[in-house]
VEXDREN-2710 file (C-alpha; in Angstrom, 1 decimal):
% VEXDREN-2710
k/r/px/py/pz
1/UNK/31.2/26.3/37.3
2/UNK/33.7/26.6/34.5
3/UNK/36.6/24.1/34.7
4/UNK/40.1/25.7/35.3
5/UNK/42.4/22.7/35.2
6/UNK/45.1/24.8/33.5
7/UNK/45.8/26.6/36.8
8/UNK/46.4/23.5/38.8
9/UNK/49.9/23.1/40.3
10/UNK/51.0/20.6/37.6
11/UNK/49.2/19.0/34.7
12/UNK/48.2/15.4/35.2
13/UNK/50.5/13.9/32.6
14/UNK/53.6/15.2/34.5
15/UNK/52.7/13.4/37.7
16/UNK/53.9/9.9/38.6
17/UNK/51.1/7.3/38.9
18/UNK/52.0/5.9/42.3
19/UNK/54.9/6.6/44.6
20/UNK/55.2/4.3/47.6
21/UNK/57.7/5.3/50.3
22/UNK/60.3/2.8/51.6
23/UNK/58.9/0.0/53.7
24/UNK/60.9/1.0/56.8
25/UNK/59.9/4.7/56.8
26/UNK/59.4/6.3/60.2
27/UNK/56.4/8.6/60.3
28/UNK/55.5/11.4/62.7
29/UNK/53.4/14.6/62.8
30/UNK/54.9/18.1/62.8
31/UNK/55.7/17.8/66.5
32/UNK/58.0/14.8/65.7
33/UNK/56.5/12.9/68.6
34/UNK/55.4/10.1/68.6
35/UNK/57.3/8.4/65.8
36/UNK/55.9/5.2/64.4
37/UNK/56.8/2.7/61.7
38/UNK/54.7/3.4/58.6
39/UNK/54.6/3.8/54.9
40/UNK/53.0/6.5/52.7
41/UNK/51.6/5.6/49.4
42/UNK/51.0/8.5/47.0
43/UNK/49.2/8.8/43.7
44/UNK/47.7/11.5/41.5
45/UNK/44.7/9.2/41.1
46/UNK/43.0/9.8/44.5
47/UNK/40.1/7.4/43.8
48/UNK/42.6/4.6/43.1
49/UNK/44.7/5.6/46.1
50/UNK/41.7/5.3/48.5
51/UNK/40.2/2.1/47.0
52/UNK/41.0/0.2/50.2
53/UNK/39.9/1.6/53.6
54/UNK/43.0/3.3/54.8
55/UNK/43.8/6.4/56.8
56/UNK/44.4/9.5/54.6
57/UNK/47.3/11.9/55.3
58/UNK/47.8/15.2/53.6
59/UNK/51.1/17.2/54.2
60/UNK/51.6/15.8/57.7
61/UNK/51.1/19.2/59.5
62/UNK/48.9/17.9/62.3
63/UNK/51.1/18.0/65.4
64/UNK/50.5/14.7/67.1
65/UNK/49.3/11.2/66.0
66/UNK/46.1/12.0/64.2
67/UNK/47.6/11.3/60.7
68/UNK/49.7/8.3/61.8
69/UNK/48.6/4.7/61.1
70/UNK/47.4/2.5/63.9
71/UNK/49.6/-0.3/65.3
72/UNK/49.8/-3.2/62.9
73/UNK/48.4/-1.3/59.9
74/UNK/51.4/0.7/58.7
75/UNK/50.1/2.1/55.3
76/UNK/48.6/5.6/55.0
77/UNK/47.4/7.2/51.7
78/UNK/49.1/10.6/51.2
79/UNK/47.3/13.0/48.9
80/UNK/49.7/15.8/47.9
81/UNK/49.8/14.5/44.3
82/UNK/46.0/14.7/44.0
83/UNK/46.0/18.5/43.8
84/UNK/44.0/19.5/40.8
85/UNK/41.6/22.4/40.6
86/UNK/38.4/21.0/39.1
87/UNK/36.2/24.1/38.7
88/UNK/36.0/27.7/39.8
89/UNK/33.2/30.3/39.4
90/UNK/34.5/33.8/39.3
91/UNK/31.1/35.3/40.0
92/UNK/30.5/33.4/43.2
93/UNK/34.0/32.4/44.3
94/UNK/33.0/28.8/44.5
95/UNK/36.0/26.5/44.1
96/UNK/36.0/22.7/43.6
97/UNK/39.3/20.9/44.0
98/UNK/40.9/17.6/44.9
99/UNK/41.6/17.1/48.5
100/UNK/45.4/17.3/48.1
101/UNK/45.2/20.9/46.8
102/UNK/47.2/22.9/49.3
103/UNK/46.5/26.3/50.8
104/UNK/49.8/27.5/49.4
105/UNK/48.8/26.6/45.9
106/UNK/45.4/28.2/46.5
107/UNK/47.1/31.5/47.4
108/UNK/49.4/31.3/44.4
109/UNK/46.6/30.7/41.9
110/UNK/43.8/32.8/43.3
111/UNK/45.2/35.8/45.2
112/UNK/46.2/37.4/41.9
113/UNK/42.6/37.0/40.8
114/UNK/41.4/38.8/44.0
115/UNK/40.3/35.8/46.0
116/UNK/41.5/34.3/49.4
117/UNK/40.6/31.4/51.5
118/UNK/37.7/32.0/53.9
119/UNK/39.9/30.8/56.8
120/UNK/43.7/30.8/57.1
121/UNK/45.3/28.7/59.8
122/UNK/48.9/29.4/61.0
123/UNK/50.5/27.6/58.1
124/UNK/49.8/27.4/54.4
125/UNK/51.4/24.0/54.1
126/UNK/48.1/22.2/54.6
127/UNK/45.7/20.5/52.1
128/UNK/42.0/21.2/51.6
129/UNK/41.2/17.7/52.8
130/UNK/43.2/18.4/56.0
131/UNK/41.4/21.7/56.5
132/UNK/38.1/19.9/56.5
133/UNK/39.3/17.0/58.6
134/UNK/40.6/19.4/61.3
135/UNK/37.9/22.0/60.6
136/UNK/40.6/24.6/60.8
137/UNK/40.1/28.1/62.3
138/UNK/42.0/31.3/62.0
139/UNK/42.3/34.8/63.2
140/UNK/38.8/35.6/62.0
141/UNK/36.9/32.9/63.9
142/UNK/35.2/35.5/66.1
143/UNK/33.5/36.8/62.9
144/UNK/33.5/34.1/60.3
145/UNK/33.7/30.7/62.1
146/UNK/35.8/27.7/61.0
147/UNK/36.6/26.5/57.5
148/UNK/33.5/24.2/57.6
149/UNK/31.2/27.2/57.4
150/UNK/32.4/27.8/53.9
151/UNK/32.4/24.2/52.7
152/UNK/29.4/23.5/50.4
153/UNK/30.0/19.8/49.4
154/UNK/32.4/16.9/49.9
155/UNK/33.0/13.9/47.7
156/UNK/34.2/11.0/49.9
157/UNK/35.0/7.3/49.8
158/UNK/33.4/5.7/52.8
159/UNK/34.6/2.6/54.6
160/UNK/32.6/0.1/52.5
161/UNK/34.2/1.4/49.2
162/UNK/31.4/3.5/47.9
163/UNK/32.0/7.1/46.7
164/UNK/29.3/9.4/48.0
165/UNK/28.6/13.2/47.9
166/UNK/27.6/14.8/51.1
167/UNK/26.4/18.3/52.1
168/UNK/24.0/20.0/54.4
169/UNK/21.2/18.5/52.3
170/UNK/22.7/15.2/51.2
171/UNK/23.8/12.8/53.9
172/UNK/24.0/15.7/56.4
173/UNK/25.0/13.3/59.2
174/UNK/28.2/12.3/57.3
175/UNK/28.9/15.9/56.4
176/UNK/28.7/17.1/60.1
177/UNK/30.7/14.2/61.4
178/UNK/33.4/14.7/58.8
179/UNK/33.9/18.3/59.6
180/UNK/36.6/18.1/62.4
181/UNK/36.3/14.3/62.4
182/UNK/40.1/13.8/61.8
183/UNK/39.6/11.6/58.7
184/UNK/37.8/8.9/60.6
185/UNK/34.5/9.0/58.7
186/UNK/35.9/8.4/55.2
187/UNK/38.5/9.5/52.7
188/UNK/37.9/13.1/51.4
189/UNK/38.3/13.1/47.7
190/UNK/37.0/16.5/46.6
191/UNK/36.2/19.7/48.5
192/UNK/33.8/22.4/47.2
193/UNK/34.1/25.7/49.2
194/UNK/33.5/29.4/48.8
195/UNK/36.5/31.7/48.6
196/UNK/36.2/35.4/49.6
197/UNK/37.0/38.5/47.5
198/UNK/39.8/40.8/48.8
199/UNK/40.3/44.4/47.8
200/UNK/44.1/44.0/47.6
201/UNK/46.7/41.3/48.4
202/UNK/48.2/43.4/51.2
203/UNK/47.2/43.8/54.9
204/UNK/46.7/46.9/57.0
205/UNK/47.9/45.9/60.5
206/UNK/47.9/47.4/63.9
207/UNK/49.9/45.9/66.8
208/UNK/49.9/46.8/70.4
209/UNK/52.0/45.9/73.4
210/UNK/49.8/45.0/76.4
211/UNK/50.9/44.7/80.0
212/UNK/48.9/41.7/81.4
213/UNK/46.5/39.0/80.6
214/UNK/43.4/40.8/82.0
215/UNK/43.9/43.8/79.8
216/UNK/44.9/41.5/76.9
217/UNK/41.5/39.7/76.9
218/UNK/39.7/43.0/77.2
219/UNK/41.6/44.4/74.2
220/UNK/41.0/41.2/72.2
221/UNK/37.2/41.4/72.9
222/UNK/37.1/45.2/72.1
223/UNK/38.9/44.6/68.8
224/UNK/36.5/41.9/67.6
225/UNK/33.6/44.1/66.4
226/UNK/36.0/46.4/64.6
227/UNK/38.7/44.1/63.1
228/UNK/38.1/41.0/61.0
229/UNK/41.4/39.4/62.0
230/UNK/42.7/39.4/65.6
231/UNK/45.2/37.3/67.5
232/UNK/48.1/37.8/70.0
233/UNK/51.3/36.4/71.4
234/UNK/51.6/36.2/75.2
235/UNK/54.5/35.6/77.5
236/UNK/53.4/32.5/79.3
237/UNK/56.3/32.6/81.8
238/UNK/55.7/36.0/83.3
239/UNK/54.0/36.0/86.7
240/UNK/52.3/38.4/89.1
241/UNK/51.2/41.7/87.6
242/UNK/53.0/40.9/84.4
243/UNK/51.3/37.6/83.8
244/UNK/50.2/37.2/80.2
245/UNK/51.8/40.3/78.9
246/UNK/52.1/40.3/75.1
247/UNK/51.5/41.7/71.7
248/UNK/48.0/42.0/70.2
249/UNK/47.7/41.9/66.4
250/UNK/44.6/43.5/64.6
251/UNK/44.3/43.4/60.8
252/UNK/42.2/43.9/57.8
253/UNK/42.8/43.8/54.0
254/UNK/44.2/47.0/52.7
255/UNK/42.2/49.0/50.3
256/UNK/43.7/49.6/46.8
257/UNK/44.6/53.2/47.7
258/UNK/46.5/52.1/50.8
259/UNK/48.4/49.2/49.3
260/UNK/51.5/49.0/47.1
261/UNK/50.7/48.6/43.4
262/UNK/53.0/45.5/43.1
263/UNK/51.9/42.0/44.0
264/UNK/53.6/40.6/47.1
265/UNK/56.2/38.0/46.1
266/UNK/56.8/34.9/48.2
267/UNK/59.2/35.5/51.0
268/UNK/62.5/33.7/51.4
269/UNK/62.5/31.4/54.5
270/UNK/65.6/30.6/56.4
271/UNK/65.6/27.1/57.8
272/UNK/66.8/25.3/60.9
273/UNK/69.5/23.1/59.2
274/UNK/69.6/20.3/61.8
275/UNK/68.1/19.0/65.0
276/UNK/69.1/21.1/67.9
277/UNK/70.0/19.8/71.4
278/UNK/67.0/19.5/73.7
279/UNK/68.3/22.1/76.2
280/UNK/68.1/24.9/73.6
281/UNK/64.4/25.4/74.2
282/UNK/64.6/25.3/77.9
283/UNK/63.1/27.5/80.6
284/UNK/66.0/30.0/80.8
285/UNK/66.2/30.4/77.0
286/UNK/62.4/30.9/76.7
287/UNK/62.3/33.4/79.5
288/UNK/65.1/35.5/77.9
289/UNK/63.4/35.3/74.4
290/UNK/60.0/36.2/75.8
291/UNK/61.3/39.2/77.6
292/UNK/63.4/40.5/74.7
293/UNK/60.5/40.0/72.2
294/UNK/58.0/41.8/74.5
295/UNK/60.3/44.8/75.1
296/UNK/61.4/45.1/71.5
297/UNK/57.9/46.2/70.5
298/UNK/58.3/50.0/70.5
299/UNK/56.4/52.3/70.3
300/UNK/53.5/50.7/72.2
301/UNK/51.2/50.8/69.1
302/UNK/52.4/50.3/65.6
303/UNK/50.5/50.7/62.3
304/UNK/51.7/49.6/58.9
305/UNK/51.0/47.9/55.6
306/UNK/52.2/44.3/55.8
307/UNK/52.9/41.3/53.5
308/UNK/50.2/38.7/54.0
309/UNK/52.5/35.8/54.6
310/UNK/54.0/36.8/58.0
311/UNK/50.5/38.1/59.1
312/UNK/48.6/34.9/58.3
313/UNK/51.3/32.3/58.4
314/UNK/53.8/33.1/61.1
315/UNK/54.6/29.3/61.5
316/UNK/56.1/29.4/58.0
317/UNK/58.7/32.1/58.6
318/UNK/61.4/29.6/59.4
319/UNK/61.6/26.3/57.6
320/UNK/61.9/23.1/59.7
321/UNK/61.4/25.1/62.9
322/UNK/60.2/21.9/64.6
323/UNK/63.9/20.8/64.7
324/UNK/64.5/23.4/67.5
325/UNK/62.9/21.2/70.1
326/UNK/65.5/18.5/69.9
327/UNK/65.4/14.7/69.4
328/UNK/62.3/14.1/71.6
329/UNK/60.2/16.6/69.7
330/UNK/57.3/18.6/71.2
331/UNK/53.6/18.7/71.5
332/UNK/51.3/21.7/71.0
333/UNK/48.6/22.1/73.6
334/UNK/45.7/24.0/72.3
335/UNK/42.5/24.6/74.2
336/UNK/39.5/26.8/74.3
337/UNK/38.5/28.4/77.6
338/UNK/34.8/29.2/77.2
339/UNK/33.3/32.7/77.9
340/UNK/31.1/30.9/80.5
341/UNK/34.2/30.3/82.7
342/UNK/34.8/34.0/83.0
343/UNK/37.8/36.1/82.0
344/UNK/39.8/34.9/85.0
345/UNK/39.9/31.4/83.5
346/UNK/42.9/32.4/81.4
347/UNK/44.8/33.6/84.5
348/UNK/44.0/30.4/86.2
349/UNK/45.3/28.5/83.2
350/UNK/48.6/30.5/83.0
351/UNK/49.1/30.2/86.8
352/UNK/48.9/26.4/86.6
353/UNK/51.1/26.3/83.6
354/UNK/53.9/28.3/85.2
355/UNK/53.6/26.5/88.5
356/UNK/54.0/23.2/86.7
357/UNK/57.1/24.3/84.8
358/UNK/55.6/24.8/81.4
359/UNK/57.8/26.9/79.1
360/UNK/57.0/28.0/75.5
361/UNK/58.3/30.7/73.1
362/UNK/55.1/30.3/71.1
363/UNK/52.0/31.0/73.1
364/UNK/49.1/32.3/70.9
365/UNK/45.8/33.6/72.1
366/UNK/42.7/34.1/69.9
367/UNK/39.1/35.1/70.3
368/UNK/36.6/32.3/69.3
369/UNK/33.1/32.8/68.0
370/UNK/30.1/30.5/67.8
371/UNK/30.5/26.7/67.8
372/UNK/30.6/25.2/64.3
373/UNK/28.4/22.5/62.6
374/UNK/31.2/19.9/62.9
375/UNK/30.4/17.5/65.7
376/UNK/34.1/17.4/66.7
377/UNK/34.9/20.9/65.6
378/UNK/37.2/22.5/68.2
379/UNK/36.3/26.2/68.8
380/UNK/33.4/27.5/70.9
381/UNK/32.7/31.0/72.2
382/UNK/35.7/31.9/74.4
383/UNK/39.5/32.3/74.3
384/UNK/41.8/29.8/72.5
385/UNK/45.3/29.4/73.9
386/UNK/48.0/27.4/72.1
387/UNK/51.5/26.7/73.3
388/UNK/54.4/24.5/72.3
389/UNK/55.7/22.2/75.0
390/UNK/59.0/20.3/74.5
391/UNK/58.6/16.6/75.3
392/UNK/60.2/15.9/78.6
393/UNK/59.7/13.2/81.3
394/UNK/57.0/15.3/82.9
395/UNK/55.0/16.2/79.8
396/UNK/52.3/13.7/80.4
397/UNK/51.7/14.9/83.9
398/UNK/51.6/18.5/82.7
399/UNK/49.0/17.7/80.1
400/UNK/47.0/15.8/82.6
401/UNK/46.9/18.7/85.0
402/UNK/46.0/21.2/82.2
403/UNK/43.2/18.9/81.0
404/UNK/41.8/18.5/84.5
405/UNK/41.6/22.3/84.8
406/UNK/40.1/22.5/81.3
407/UNK/37.4/20.1/82.2
408/UNK/36.5/22.1/85.3
409/UNK/36.3/25.2/83.2
410/UNK/34.1/23.6/80.6
411/UNK/36.7/23.8/77.8
412/UNK/38.2/21.3/75.3
413/UNK/41.4/20.5/73.4
414/UNK/42.1/20.6/69.6
415/UNK/42.5/17.1/68.3
416/UNK/44.8/18.3/65.4
417/UNK/47.4/19.3/67.9
418/UNK/47.0/16.6/70.6
419/UNK/49.5/13.7/71.4
420/UNK/49.0/13.2/75.2
421/UNK/45.3/13.5/76.2
422/UNK/43.9/10.5/77.9
423/UNK/40.6/9.0/76.6
424/UNK/38.7/9.6/79.9
425/UNK/39.7/13.3/79.8
426/UNK/38.6/13.8/76.2
427/UNK/35.2/12.1/76.9
428/UNK/34.7/14.4/79.8
429/UNK/35.3/17.5/77.8
430/UNK/33.4/16.6/74.6
431/UNK/29.6/16.1/75.1
432/UNK/29.1/15.7/71.3
433/UNK/31.2/12.6/71.2
434/UNK/28.4/10.0/71.6
435/UNK/26.5/11.5/68.6
436/UNK/29.6/11.5/66.5
437/UNK/30.3/7.9/67.4
438/UNK/26.8/6.8/66.4
439/UNK/27.2/8.5/63.0
440/UNK/30.6/7.0/62.5
441/UNK/29.4/3.5/63.3
442/UNK/26.5/4.0/60.8
443/UNK/29.0/4.6/58.0
444/UNK/31.8/2.3/59.3
445/UNK/30.2/-0.4/61.4
446/UNK/33.4/-2.6/61.3
447/UNK/35.7/0.3/62.4
448/UNK/37.9/0.0/59.4
449/UNK/39.1/3.6/59.4
450/UNK/41.5/4.1/62.3
451/UNK/44.5/6.2/63.3
452/UNK/47.1/6.1/66.0
453/UNK/45.1/8.9/67.7
454/UNK/41.8/7.1/67.5
455/UNK/43.3/4.0/69.1
456/UNK/44.8/6.1/71.9
457/UNK/41.9/8.5/72.6
458/UNK/38.7/6.9/71.3
459/UNK/39.4/3.3/72.2
460/UNK/39.5/1.9/68.6
461/UNK/41.0/-1.5/68.2
462/UNK/44.7/-1.5/67.2
END
């Protein structure tokens, strides 16, 4: 592959060598709960940054405590300055870049060349290393799987200080355990993955207003064979015959003859300027918003050419939107309800949620395809539901109840979003966990790489 360092976000000689944060910094994930005392250390030299065994953090967009340091070990290594493109092959679409290279920069550099990421999660403010650690998925999981399916090779620094390359042929156990392993198997230094060619940088999108959850799941499954990208928003507060009503989105890349001739410029993003009071995102407000949003979709079916940012990255439309949830923050509960549980599983989930007082403006539903190679990769064949839950006194009890239902249905939660799941619940929903533990212990027998989440959910020592 030919080197293309010239297209990196910034030349190496313009970057500071090491940027430690203040000793008394308070760190959190995107949900702003929990908040822990910690310190980020940054450097454009990722090998030097990871010379000691320490948890690596990208842009901090995981929601809960997966990128937070464990108690008593406050330092985390942050990678945003280690963001060089190392090589790119125009004929194959194979990219090799440092782990701190962000999806936003990938789009800026490669979309004008006719390439796009194989998987796009709901935000572009995420690094390649974070995409591997969470094995992110997007609107095309039903067809193309998670990000790990397009990863060819990783360069890592493992717990004993060695730098190793791993792939499906070289240290395949480490490769599989790292995909979705939340950074607990080693520091990801470089990622080699395959980008996809796109006919234009614009999207052809069809949206449809759907009256209830049963018809919604039918429409989602019907769309899968015909549309590469599908997802939907549902009203998680409506009950009875209106339960799960919502808007289904179906999309594909526009052909050159359909698309505008100009390149889509980055959109301006308004921002929430300050932390709002906790009551703003309460049940009455959410109910009013959900009803207004659902009824505003007229006619029932819309078709249009669309800018790629609002289609792929709806979470980026408003800057600092996590401030809306008030001083206690929020958690995102994301689960997959397997096909084996039947299509009524989603109705049972929503019924429990509404009975327990859950309220969310953001409730996203997606169709998931085959389980990935990553031993802790989240999706499996079924329906994924993700919703934001403001942190209240009853949040732990609500998550417990949802997890107990999920275990009975044969589903599981997404570690990149979790802040409240108990260790016994996670062990009950993840049959691959014992194998992942054995591989992790092989590469880190002393348990040096830990996070606040691994202490909470996996029983790691503080």
